[in-house]
BALOBA-1460 file (C-alpha; in Angstrom, 3 decimals):
// residues 281
<rec num="1" residu="m" x="40.689" y="-10.325" z="-8.268"/>
<rec num="2" residu="e" x="37.511" y="-11.802" z="-9.699"/>
<rec num="3" residu="v" x="37.052" y="-11.099" z="-13.396"/>
<rec num="4" residu="l" x="33.468" y="-10.108" z="-14.243"/>
<rec num="5" residu="k" x="32.969" y="-11.525" z="-17.715"/>
<rec num="6" residu="g" x="30.104" y="-10.347" z="-19.880"/>
<rec num="7" residu="a" x="29.208" y="-13.767" z="-21.289"/>
<rec num="8" residu="a" x="27.410" y="-14.916" z="-18.141"/>
<rec num="9" residu="v" x="25.419" y="-11.667" z="-17.986"/>
<rec num="10" residu="t" x="24.493" y="-11.953" z="-21.660"/>
<rec num="11" residu="a" x="23.247" y="-15.514" z="-21.142"/>
<rec num="12" residu="a" x="20.996" y="-14.340" z="-18.294"/>
<rec num="13" residu="i" x="19.588" y="-11.505" z="-20.421"/>
<rec num="14" residu="k" x="18.935" y="-13.955" z="-23.258"/>
<rec num="15" residu="e" x="16.731" y="-15.991" z="-20.938"/>
<rec num="16" residu="q" x="14.833" y="-12.825" z="-19.971"/>
<rec num="17" residu="v" x="14.293" y="-11.922" z="-23.618"/>
<rec num="18" residu="q" x="13.061" y="-15.398" z="-24.510"/>
<rec num="19" residu="g" x="10.599" y="-15.222" z="-21.629"/>
<rec num="20" residu="m" x="9.390" y="-11.815" z="-22.831"/>
<rec num="21" residu="m" x="8.851" y="-13.175" z="-26.330"/>
<rec num="22" residu="e" x="6.461" y="-15.888" z="-25.190"/>
<rec num="23" residu="g" x="2.951" y="-15.025" z="-26.273"/>
<rec num="24" residu="l" x="4.069" y="-12.597" z="-28.986"/>
<rec num="25" residu="e" x="2.467" y="-13.818" z="-32.202"/>
<rec num="26" residu="g" x="3.562" y="-13.130" z="-35.759"/>
<rec num="27" residu="q" x="6.984" y="-12.021" z="-36.938"/>
<rec num="28" residu="p" x="9.709" y="-11.502" z="-34.305"/>
<rec num="29" residu="p" x="10.455" y="-7.854" z="-33.443"/>
<rec num="30" residu="k" x="12.676" y="-6.065" z="-35.936"/>
<rec num="31" residu="l" x="15.643" y="-3.797" z="-35.214"/>
<rec num="32" residu="a" x="16.623" y="-1.144" z="-37.755"/>
<rec num="33" residu="i" x="20.317" y="-0.260" z="-37.547"/>
<rec num="34" residu="v" x="20.820" y="3.097" z="-39.247"/>
<rec num="35" residu="r" x="24.381" y="3.841" z="-40.329"/>
<rec num="36" residu="v" x="25.911" y="6.690" z="-42.343"/>
<rec num="37" residu="g" x="29.307" y="5.977" z="-43.853"/>
<rec num="38" residu="e" x="31.750" y="3.124" z="-43.261"/>
<rec num="39" residu="r" x="33.482" y="3.940" z="-39.976"/>
<rec num="40" residu="p" x="35.242" y="0.778" z="-38.713"/>
<rec num="41" residu="d" x="33.813" y="1.073" z="-35.181"/>
<rec num="42" residu="d" x="30.283" y="1.492" z="-36.562"/>
<rec num="43" residu="l" x="30.716" y="-1.555" z="-38.803"/>
<rec num="44" residu="s" x="32.055" y="-3.592" z="-35.887"/>
<rec num="45" residu="y" x="29.162" y="-2.625" z="-33.622"/>
<rec num="46" residu="e" x="26.651" y="-3.291" z="-36.399"/>
<rec num="47" residu="r" x="28.035" y="-6.789" z="-36.980"/>
<rec num="48" residu="g" x="27.910" y="-7.533" z="-33.260"/>
<rec num="49" residu="a" x="24.350" y="-6.262" z="-32.936"/>
<rec num="50" residu="m" x="23.174" y="-8.255" z="-35.968"/>
<rec num="51" residu="k" x="24.693" y="-11.452" z="-34.551"/>
<rec num="52" residu="r" x="23.168" y="-10.808" z="-31.136"/>
<rec num="53" residu="m" x="19.676" y="-10.287" z="-32.548"/>
<rec num="54" residu="e" x="19.945" y="-13.492" z="-34.578"/>
<rec num="55" residu="a" x="21.176" y="-15.434" z="-31.529"/>
<rec num="56" residu="f" x="18.239" y="-14.112" z="-29.483"/>
<rec num="57" residu="g" x="15.679" y="-15.030" z="-32.165"/>
<rec num="58" residu="l" x="15.057" y="-11.428" z="-33.212"/>
<rec num="59" residu="r" x="15.239" y="-9.724" z="-36.599"/>
<rec num="60" residu="a" x="17.669" y="-6.972" z="-37.611"/>
<rec num="61" residu="q" x="18.227" y="-5.007" z="-40.799"/>
<rec num="62" residu="s" x="20.972" y="-2.556" z="-41.663"/>
<rec num="63" residu="y" x="19.993" y="0.732" z="-43.341"/>
<rec num="64" residu="a" x="23.286" y="2.119" z="-44.683"/>
<rec num="65" residu="f" x="23.677" y="5.538" z="-46.280"/>
<rec num="66" residu="p" x="26.686" y="7.133" z="-48.009"/>
<rec num="67" residu="e" x="28.875" y="9.467" z="-45.953"/>
<rec num="68" residu="e" x="28.123" y="12.388" z="-48.289"/>
<rec num="69" residu="i" x="24.307" y="12.099" z="-48.169"/>
<rec num="70" residu="n" x="22.486" y="15.420" z="-48.041"/>
<rec num="71" residu="g" x="21.054" y="16.309" z="-44.636"/>
<rec num="72" residu="e" x="17.489" y="16.727" z="-45.914"/>
<rec num="73" residu="d" x="17.650" y="13.488" z="-47.865"/>
<rec num="74" residu="f" x="18.772" y="11.642" z="-44.760"/>
<rec num="75" residu="k" x="16.022" y="13.192" z="-42.641"/>
<rec num="76" residu="e" x="13.449" y="12.068" z="-45.185"/>
<rec num="77" residu="a" x="14.846" y="8.531" z="-45.315"/>
<rec num="78" residu="f" x="15.094" y="8.332" z="-41.520"/>
<rec num="79" residu="a" x="11.518" y="9.533" z="-41.134"/>
<rec num="80" residu="a" x="10.368" y="6.714" z="-43.428"/>
<rec num="81" residu="i" x="12.191" y="4.124" z="-41.279"/>
<rec num="82" residu="n" x="10.706" y="5.754" z="-38.197"/>
<rec num="83" residu="r" x="7.164" y="5.389" z="-39.611"/>
<rec num="84" residu="d" x="7.575" y="1.819" z="-40.876"/>
<rec num="85" residu="p" x="5.181" y="-0.380" z="-38.850"/>
<rec num="86" residu="d" x="7.458" y="-3.386" z="-39.426"/>
<rec num="87" residu="v" x="10.291" y="-1.637" z="-37.533"/>
<rec num="88" residu="t" x="9.951" y="-2.243" z="-33.807"/>
<rec num="89" residu="g" x="13.096" y="-0.431" z="-32.692"/>
<rec num="90" residu="i" x="15.826" y="1.801" z="-34.081"/>
<rec num="91" residu="l" x="19.545" y="2.042" z="-33.356"/>
<rec num="92" residu="l" x="21.148" y="5.148" z="-34.871"/>
<rec num="93" residu="l" x="24.935" y="4.875" z="-35.033"/>
<rec num="94" residu="k" x="26.603" y="8.159" z="-34.125"/>
<rec num="95" residu="p" x="28.294" y="10.532" z="-34.612"/>
<rec num="96" residu="l" x="26.684" y="11.593" z="-37.865"/>
<rec num="97" residu="p" x="28.526" y="13.572" z="-40.569"/>
<rec num="98" residu="p" x="28.476" y="17.362" z="-40.046"/>
<rec num="99" residu="q" x="25.924" y="18.037" z="-42.824"/>
<rec num="100" residu="i" x="23.277" y="16.038" z="-40.931"/>
<rec num="101" residu="p" x="21.657" y="17.928" z="-38.014"/>
<rec num="102" residu="e" x="22.089" y="15.314" z="-35.282"/>
<rec num="103" residu="r" x="19.874" y="17.084" z="-32.749"/>
<rec num="104" residu="e" x="17.014" y="17.274" z="-35.258"/>
<rec num="105" residu="i" x="17.245" y="13.546" z="-35.907"/>
<rec num="106" residu="e" x="17.243" y="12.824" z="-32.169"/>
<rec num="107" residu="a" x="14.150" y="15.014" z="-31.826"/>
<rec num="108" residu="i" x="12.111" y="13.179" z="-34.475"/>
<rec num="109" residu="i" x="12.881" y="9.572" z="-33.525"/>
<rec num="110" residu="d" x="9.824" y="7.818" z="-32.092"/>
<rec num="111" residu="p" x="10.561" y="7.469" z="-28.337"/>
<rec num="112" residu="a" x="8.819" y="4.072" z="-28.369"/>
<rec num="113" residu="k" x="11.348" y="2.856" z="-30.982"/>
<rec num="114" residu="d" x="14.370" y="4.715" z="-29.595"/>
<rec num="115" residu="l" x="16.215" y="1.750" z="-28.097"/>
<rec num="116" residu="d" x="19.419" y="3.616" z="-27.197"/>
<rec num="117" residu="g" x="17.872" y="6.521" z="-25.326"/>
<rec num="118" residu="i" x="18.835" y="9.390" z="-27.632"/>
<rec num="119" residu="s" x="15.474" y="11.172" z="-27.888"/>
<rec num="120" residu="p" x="14.793" y="14.109" z="-25.547"/>
<rec num="121" residu="v" x="11.727" y="12.231" z="-24.268"/>
<rec num="122" residu="n" x="13.706" y="9.164" z="-23.207"/>
<rec num="123" residu="m" x="16.505" y="11.280" z="-21.745"/>
<rec num="124" residu="a" x="13.965" y="13.132" z="-19.618"/>
<rec num="125" residu="k" x="12.390" y="9.856" z="-18.458"/>
<rec num="126" residu="v" x="15.765" y="8.448" z="-17.429"/>
<rec num="127" residu="f" x="16.635" y="11.609" z="-15.497"/>
<rec num="128" residu="a" x="13.179" y="11.587" z="-13.882"/>
<rec num="129" residu="g" x="13.618" y="7.948" z="-12.860"/>
<rec num="130" residu="e" x="10.607" y="6.785" z="-14.875"/>
<rec num="131" residu="a" x="10.568" y="3.103" z="-15.766"/>
<rec num="132" residu="d" x="9.036" y="3.342" z="-19.254"/>
<rec num="133" residu="g" x="11.891" y="5.211" z="-20.924"/>
<rec num="134" residu="f" x="14.833" y="3.575" z="-22.683"/>
<rec num="135" residu="a" x="18.225" y="4.371" z="-21.155"/>
<rec num="136" residu="p" x="21.371" y="4.254" z="-23.303"/>
<rec num="137" residu="c" x="22.305" y="0.583" z="-23.670"/>
<rec num="138" residu="t" x="25.876" y="0.946" z="-22.407"/>
<rec num="139" residu="a" x="24.792" y="2.757" z="-19.238"/>
<rec num="140" residu="e" x="22.166" y="0.108" z="-18.523"/>
<rec num="141" residu="a" x="24.691" y="-2.654" z="-19.249"/>
<rec num="142" residu="v" x="26.783" y="-1.467" z="-16.288"/>
<rec num="143" residu="v" x="23.826" y="-1.922" z="-13.948"/>
<rec num="144" residu="e" x="23.065" y="-5.326" z="-15.495"/>
<rec num="145" residu="v" x="26.621" y="-6.491" z="-14.762"/>
<rec num="146" residu="l" x="26.451" y="-5.378" z="-11.133"/>
<rec num="147" residu="k" x="23.094" y="-7.072" z="-10.591"/>
<rec num="148" residu="a" x="24.026" y="-10.275" z="-12.405"/>
<rec num="149" residu="y" x="27.037" y="-10.774" z="-10.136"/>
<rec num="150" residu="g" x="25.047" y="-9.940" z="-7.015"/>
<rec num="151" residu="i" x="27.059" y="-6.802" z="-6.248"/>
<rec num="152" residu="p" x="25.119" y="-4.550" z="-3.840"/>
<rec num="153" residu="i" x="24.412" y="-1.060" z="-5.183"/>
<rec num="154" residu="s" x="22.113" y="0.456" z="-2.558"/>
<rec num="155" residu="g" x="24.014" y="2.672" z="-0.141"/>
<rec num="156" residu="k" x="27.342" y="2.175" z="-1.926"/>
<rec num="157" residu="r" x="29.700" y="4.978" z="-2.916"/>
<rec num="158" residu="a" x="29.871" y="4.964" z="-6.734"/>
<rec num="159" residu="v" x="32.296" y="7.112" z="-8.718"/>
<rec num="160" residu="i" x="31.891" y="7.505" z="-12.472"/>
<rec num="161" residu="v" x="34.785" y="8.912" z="-14.488"/>
<rec num="162" residu="g" x="33.120" y="10.376" z="-17.575"/>
<rec num="163" residu="r" x="30.203" y="12.757" z="-18.066"/>
<rec num="164" residu="s" x="28.890" y="11.967" z="-21.550"/>
<rec num="165" residu="l" x="25.190" y="11.713" z="-22.367"/>
<rec num="166" residu="v" x="25.875" y="8.207" z="-23.654"/>
<rec num="167" residu="v" x="27.258" y="6.739" z="-20.421"/>
<rec num="168" residu="g" x="28.325" y="9.002" z="-17.574"/>
<rec num="169" residu="r" x="25.290" y="11.166" z="-16.899"/>
<rec num="170" residu="p" x="22.540" y="8.598" z="-17.596"/>
<rec num="171" residu="l" x="24.458" y="5.983" z="-15.598"/>
<rec num="172" residu="a" x="24.558" y="8.380" z="-12.655"/>
<rec num="173" residu="m" x="20.758" y="8.546" z="-12.801"/>
<rec num="174" residu="l" x="20.417" y="4.754" z="-13.021"/>
<rec num="175" residu="l" x="22.698" y="4.253" z="-10.018"/>
<rec num="176" residu="l" x="20.860" y="6.923" z="-8.039"/>
<rec num="177" residu="k" x="17.655" y="5.063" z="-8.790"/>
<rec num="178" residu="e" x="19.288" y="2.007" z="-7.190"/>
<rec num="179" residu="n" x="20.076" y="4.171" z="-4.124"/>
<rec num="180" residu="a" x="23.819" y="4.490" z="-4.650"/>
<rec num="181" residu="t" x="25.619" y="7.673" z="-3.594"/>
<rec num="182" residu="v" x="27.080" y="8.916" z="-6.865"/>
<rec num="183" residu="t" x="29.989" y="11.192" z="-7.755"/>
<rec num="184" residu="v" x="30.605" y="12.083" z="-11.399"/>
<rec num="185" residu="c" x="34.209" y="12.924" z="-12.266"/>
<rec num="186" residu="h" x="35.917" y="13.717" z="-15.549"/>
<rec num="187" residu="t" x="39.304" y="14.447" z="-17.051"/>
<rec num="188" residu="r" x="39.447" y="17.891" z="-15.412"/>
<rec num="189" residu="t" x="38.497" y="16.775" z="-11.919"/>
<rec num="190" residu="k" x="41.042" y="17.919" z="-9.327"/>
<rec num="191" residu="n" x="42.533" y="15.184" z="-7.141"/>
<rec num="192" residu="l" x="41.021" y="12.543" z="-9.418"/>
<rec num="193" residu="e" x="42.986" y="9.712" z="-7.831"/>
<rec num="194" residu="e" x="41.682" y="10.623" z="-4.385"/>
<rec num="195" residu="e" x="38.087" y="10.850" z="-5.595"/>
<rec num="196" residu="c" x="38.351" y="7.468" z="-7.314"/>
<rec num="197" residu="r" x="39.910" y="5.741" z="-4.314"/>
<rec num="198" residu="r" x="36.807" y="6.575" z="-2.268"/>
<rec num="199" residu="a" x="34.648" y="4.506" z="-4.582"/>
<rec num="200" residu="e" x="33.256" y="1.145" z="-3.643"/>
<rec num="201" residu="i" x="32.039" y="0.928" z="-7.241"/>
<rec num="202" residu="l" x="34.318" y="2.652" z="-9.760"/>
<rec num="203" residu="v" x="33.133" y="3.070" z="-13.359"/>
<rec num="204" residu="a" x="35.650" y="4.152" z="-15.998"/>
<rec num="205" residu="a" x="33.943" y="5.827" z="-18.954"/>
<rec num="206" residu="a" x="36.272" y="8.639" z="-20.028"/>
<rec num="207" residu="g" x="37.407" y="7.193" z="-23.354"/>
<rec num="208" residu="r" x="41.140" y="7.322" z="-22.640"/>
<rec num="209" residu="a" x="43.248" y="4.189" z="-22.867"/>
<rec num="210" residu="k" x="44.517" y="2.909" z="-19.504"/>
<rec num="211" residu="m" x="43.802" y="6.271" z="-17.877"/>
<rec num="212" residu="l" x="43.072" y="4.721" z="-14.479"/>
<rec num="213" residu="g" x="45.561" y="2.515" z="-12.653"/>
<rec num="214" residu="a" x="46.187" y="1.023" z="-9.232"/>
<rec num="215" residu="s" x="46.548" y="4.475" z="-7.637"/>
<rec num="216" residu="h" x="42.916" y="5.230" z="-8.557"/>
<rec num="217" residu="v" x="41.448" y="2.089" z="-7.035"/>
<rec num="218" residu="g" x="40.527" y="1.653" z="-3.392"/>
<rec num="219" residu="e" x="41.078" y="-1.636" z="-1.589"/>
<rec num="220" residu="q" x="38.438" y="-4.207" z="-2.567"/>
<rec num="221" residu="a" x="36.627" y="-1.861" z="-4.962"/>
<rec num="222" residu="v" x="34.514" y="-3.143" z="-7.837"/>
<rec num="223" residu="v" x="35.820" y="-1.698" z="-11.115"/>
<rec num="224" residu="i" x="33.617" y="-1.518" z="-14.200"/>
<rec num="225" residu="d" x="35.503" y="-0.535" z="-17.356"/>
<rec num="226" residu="v" x="33.303" y="0.874" z="-20.120"/>
<rec num="227" residu="g" x="36.138" y="2.168" z="-22.297"/>
<rec num="228" residu="i" x="36.989" y="0.659" z="-25.674"/>
<rec num="229" residu="n" x="40.314" y="1.937" z="-26.959"/>
<rec num="230" residu="v" x="43.314" y="0.760" z="-28.952"/>
<rec num="231" residu="d" x="46.665" y="0.729" z="-27.148"/>
<rec num="232" residu="e" x="50.145" y="1.414" z="-28.519"/>
<rec num="233" residu="d" x="50.389" y="-2.190" z="-29.686"/>
<rec num="234" residu="g" x="47.147" y="-1.970" z="-31.645"/>
<rec num="235" residu="k" x="45.227" y="-4.122" z="-29.175"/>
<rec num="236" residu="l" x="41.828" y="-3.396" z="-27.661"/>
<rec num="237" residu="c" x="41.996" y="-2.054" z="-24.129"/>
<rec num="238" residu="g" x="39.810" y="-0.201" z="-21.677"/>
<rec num="239" residu="d" x="40.143" y="3.001" z="-19.683"/>
<rec num="240" residu="v" x="41.662" y="0.952" z="-16.850"/>
<rec num="241" residu="d" x="45.155" y="-0.521" z="-16.744"/>
<rec num="242" residu="f" x="43.702" y="-3.935" z="-15.976"/>
<rec num="243" residu="a" x="46.953" y="-5.679" z="-15.045"/>
<rec num="244" residu="s" x="47.922" y="-2.988" z="-12.532"/>
<rec num="245" residu="i" x="44.744" y="-3.319" z="-10.443"/>
<rec num="246" residu="d" x="44.991" y="-7.079" z="-9.974"/>
<rec num="247" residu="g" x="45.405" y="-7.719" z="-6.264"/>
<rec num="248" residu="r" x="43.921" y="-4.361" z="-5.329"/>
<rec num="249" residu="a" x="40.404" y="-4.417" z="-6.743"/>
<rec num="250" residu="a" x="38.019" y="-7.118" z="-5.566"/>
<rec num="251" residu="m" x="36.357" y="-7.456" z="-8.962"/>
<rec num="252" residu="a" x="36.767" y="-5.914" z="-12.399"/>
<rec num="253" residu="t" x="35.419" y="-6.227" z="-15.921"/>
<rec num="254" residu="p" x="37.896" y="-6.981" z="-18.721"/>
<rec num="255" residu="v" x="38.170" y="-5.284" z="-22.113"/>
<rec num="256" residu="p" x="37.273" y="-6.946" z="-24.394"/>
<rec num="257" residu="g" x="34.764" y="-9.420" z="-22.994"/>
<rec num="258" residu="g" x="33.158" y="-7.261" z="-20.326"/>
<rec num="259" residu="v" x="30.556" y="-4.484" z="-20.567"/>
<rec num="260" residu="g" x="30.774" y="-4.280" z="-24.360"/>
<rec num="261" residu="a" x="29.491" y="-7.820" z="-24.687"/>
<rec num="262" residu="v" x="26.497" y="-6.946" z="-22.508"/>
<rec num="263" residu="t" x="25.552" y="-3.767" z="-24.394"/>
<rec num="264" residu="t" x="24.121" y="-5.560" z="-27.437"/>
<rec num="265" residu="a" x="22.235" y="-7.934" z="-25.131"/>
<rec num="266" residu="v" x="20.615" y="-4.907" z="-23.490"/>
<rec num="267" residu="l" x="19.753" y="-3.653" z="-26.988"/>
<rec num="268" residu="a" x="17.956" y="-6.957" z="-27.633"/>
<rec num="269" residu="k" x="16.133" y="-6.647" z="-24.314"/>
<rec num="270" residu="h" x="14.994" y="-3.136" z="-25.263"/>
<rec num="271" residu="l" x="13.741" y="-4.467" z="-28.605"/>
<rec num="272" residu="a" x="11.660" y="-7.105" z="-26.843"/>
<rec num="273" residu="q" x="10.317" y="-4.486" z="-24.424"/>
<rec num="274" residu="a" x="9.385" y="-2.197" z="-27.337"/>
<rec num="275" residu="a" x="7.544" y="-5.065" z="-29.015"/>
<rec num="276" residu="k" x="5.527" y="-5.868" z="-25.903"/>
<rec num="277" residu="r" x="4.615" y="-2.233" z="-25.324"/>
<rec num="278" residu="s" x="3.579" y="-1.732" z="-28.944"/>
<rec num="279" residu="r" x="1.189" y="-4.644" z="-28.597"/>
<rec num="280" residu="g" x="-0.188" y="-3.481" z="-25.278"/>
<rec num="281" residu="l" x="1.396" y="-6.329" z="-23.274"/>
């Protein structure tokens, strides 16, 4: 089984970003990472995103707010970040605490700065197949991995296990745009193993540790594992039991070191795209 590592994909995206930045004068584009509270996964993602932006020659700044911040106070502060002409793109780490109306925040974010595709405008553009909207970075990272390794998508049977607005549903739209035949499954799908075995491209995005094993994977399938979980030994693992599919799948992404590594590179690519669009390039 060939292991599809994210490092090679990230390196290719870095070259794209550097090419996009040629001709852009003045300060490099700036990413605003907006975080409420101190959740360990948010802090980990923030650190990774900050490092990625620095490595790509881009700027990033963290805007951290206390967990107990009043909803109206946060809306006011977020609106100020949203208006700041020095901020090229915004990454809002979710979920937000219950006192903050998440849907209202998603509605007011500037679609041109919404790098992770959370605004209703960008969601609609992704579902309409329009090229000028930002898709969620993780969903787009899956497509980047497939393309970087030269894996054909057009005409292939793709099965996605997971129906979230962050990965499953937008990824279905991105794969349809590439002319795949897409089935979206979830934890309540009947005969899940059978549905998965039909896939030539199987994407695991359900958020359950080692949920999919060898019995879910068809011979010579390509398996893309989006899940990031912690197993019983306290180690990072995906939604796929990686060891069990060796010898059955043709290719698979590992966790860690697979799609997750590509997601922040896609974020950087979106930041560069936002900068070019804002300057009419």
